[in-house]
C-alpha positions in Angstrom: 13.1 -16.1 0.6 10.0 -14.1 1.3 9.0 -11.2 -0.9 9.6 -7.8 0.6 6.6 -5.7 1.7 5.9 -3.0 -0.9 4.9 0.1 1.0 3.4 1.6 -2.2 1.1 -1.3 -2.8 0.5 -3.1 0.5 -2.6 -1.7 2.3 -1.4 -2.8 5.8 2.0 -1.2 5.1 0.3 2.1 4.1 -2.0 2.0 7.2 0.9 1.5 9.5 3.3 4.0 7.8 5.8 1.3 7.0 9.1 2.5 5.4 12.0 0.3 4.3 14.4 2.9 5.7 13.5 4.2 9.1 15.5 7.3 8.5 13.1 8.3 5.7 10.0 8.5 7.9 8.5 11.8 8.9 6.1 10.1 11.3 6.2 11.8 14.7 5.8 8.4 16.4 9.2 7.3 15.2 11.9 7.4 17.9 15.6 7.6 17.0 17.1 4.1 16.8 13.8 2.3 16.3 14.1 -0.1 13.4 12.5 -3.5 12.4 15.6 -5.4 13.5 15.2 -4.4 17.2 11.4 -4.7 17.2 9.6 -7.5 19.1 7.5 -8.4 16.1 10.5 -9.0 13.8 11.3 -12.7 13.3 14.6 -12.4 11.5 18.1 -12.6 13.0 19.6 -9.2 14.0 22.3 -9.8 11.4 19.8 -10.3 8.5 19.2 -7.5 6.0 15.5 -8.5 6.0 13.2 -10.9 7.7 9.7 -12.1 8.4 7.4 -9.9 10.6 4.2 -11.1 12.4 2.3 -8.0 11.0 2.9 -9.1 7.4 2.3 -12.9 7.0 4.2 -14.4 4.1 6.3 -11.3 3.5 9.6 -9.9 4.7 10.4 -6.4 6.0 13.7 -4.6 5.8 15.8 -4.8 8.9 16.3 -1.0 8.6 12.6 -0.4 8.2 10.0 0.9 10.7 6.2 1.0 11.2 3.7 2.3 13.7 3.4 -1.2 15.2 7.0 -1.0 16.5 7.5 -2.5 19.9 11.0 -2.3 21.4 12.4 -5.8 21.8 12.9 -6.6 25.5 
């Protein structure tokens, strides 16, 4: 399985305000209910705890996470 993105060390994660737990973000852009698992960029299954994301090649994000690149899945 892919390594999880480390928000403390990954420069892209820092730039995008990625958090492994969407409830922990203080970012004003975050909307209630917005999490990686319902984002169009997330490539895991909805039932997975983590999965690949097109923003972070070769890494996985937490399904419960969030970042500023969030796009609601159609």
